[in-house]
N, C-alpha and C positions, 0 to 999 in steps of 0.2 A: 654613401651607403656600402660596405665591406663586400666580396664575392661571396661569402661566406651567407651573410647577411641577406644577399638578393637572392642566393639561392633558398634557402628556407622561405624565402617570403613567396618563389614560384612554388615550393613543392605544396606550401599551405594553398596558394591559390588554384594547382593544379588538381589537389585532393578536394577540396569545395566543389570544381566543376566536374569532374567525376562523380561527385556523391547526387549533386544536382541532376546529372545525365540519368544515373540510379535511380534517382527518384522521379524521374517523369517516366522512363520507360517503365519502374515498377506499379505507377500509377494507370497507366496506359495499359498495362495489362490487367491488372484490374479491374477496370474499366469494361475492358472487352469480355473479361470471364463473366462478368454480370451478364451483360446480353446476351450471351452464348451457353450456360451451363446451369443446370440444373443442381440440386443437390449436393454438395459438398461435406466429406468428412475429412476434419482437422484432428490434431495429435498434439497435444501441451503437455507441458512438466511444468512441475512446483520442484527445481531441483534445491534440495537443502544440506548443508554442514553446520554442525553444533545448533546455535540458534541464529543462522543465517540463512538468508535465502538470494539465491542465485537469479538477478532479473536482465535484460536486455534493452538496449534503443537502436530502433533502427533507425537507417538511413531516411526512409520515406515517410516515417511517423513520428509525430511527438509523444515523449511518456516514455515510462516504463513498463516493461511485459514480461510475462512467460515466456519460456521457450516454446516454439515448436511453429508449427506448418499445416501445411496441407496432405492427406495421404495419397499417395500413388495410388493410380488404377489397381493395381497388380498387388500390392501391399497390403499387410495386417496393420493395423493401429499402433501395435507393441512397437514394430519394426521400424514406421515411419518414427515414432518419436524418437527412440533413440539414434535414428539416422538425422533425426534434426535437431536434438541436443551435443549429439558430435558434431555436423556440420556448422551449427549459430555458435556454438561457446567449448566446444572442444569437451565438453562431457563424455568421458565414455563407460558408460554400467555396468558396474562388476556383477550386477543381480537383475533382473530385470524389474524396470518400475513397476510398481504397486498403482493400478488403477483407483484412484480416488470418485471417479464420476463418469456419467456420461450426460453431456449438456445441450440444448438447442437453444440455438439465437435465429432471428428474424429481423435483427438491425441492417438497418439499410437496402430493404428488400432482402435481402438472404437467407434462405434455408439451408443453415450448414446446422452439422451434428458434430461434436468438438469431444475427444477420449482425452481423458485428463487421469495424467498418471504421478503419483510422485517418486522422487529418483533421490537414495540415502545413501549409495554403495555406488560408487563411481571414482574414476582418478579423471586426471587433467589433463589432457595434449594441446599442444600446440592447435590453434583453426585460423582459418580466417574467412570472412564471407564479405560482397560486398555489398549485403543488405544488412549489417551487422556493425552500428556506428561504435557501440560501445555494450560489455559486459562488467557487471559489479556486482559484489555481496553486499551484503545490505541484512543489517539485523534487525528481526522482527519486530522491537520495539522501535526501528528509524527506519522506517519507510520512507521513499521519497514524496516529497507532496506532487508531486506530477505522474502519479502510477495509477495506470488507466484501471479503470474503476472495477473493470473483469477479474484482474489481477488481484486487489485488494479483496473481492469478494470470495476469491478461492483461497485467499491466505486464512480471512478469516472463516472460509469452513475448513479450514487445513485443522484450524487452535480450537475448532467447535465453538468460536462464537457467532457463529448462524448457522443456520439449518443447511444441509444440500439438497436446490430446489430444483434441479435439471434444467433449470432456466442462465443462459449464459451473461 
């Protein structure tokens, strides 16, 4: 095996190792938060360009999702969603995202509220997040097979193929 091939193989193994460590730490954090927290507020966004949607794949979870995360204690949901789309996907909103709805989930013994936004006016900038494996644009009529059910429901609601129920 050539030196270049060995270096490439080492880099691939190192990336997989680092991803597995991040996954382990993220899941540990996730479980600890479940034990210690009360209600959590989240902010997520559907980022739309022409007839496409930007979805992300996490390093710690299977499938494709909308972009977002937890609202910090001193933060407004609007500020949180702008921060999250920038950190996770390099999306810089040029105009305040539009609130589509507020949702509630009790999945997995959670009691969370999610503010869900639509982002249509933005610039793309370089970004890197250890929790994001991949960002990709998908045409609305060709979504990935392993899209999360909640992400699919939000897209259907956006296209008015289903009613907004408030249930995540």
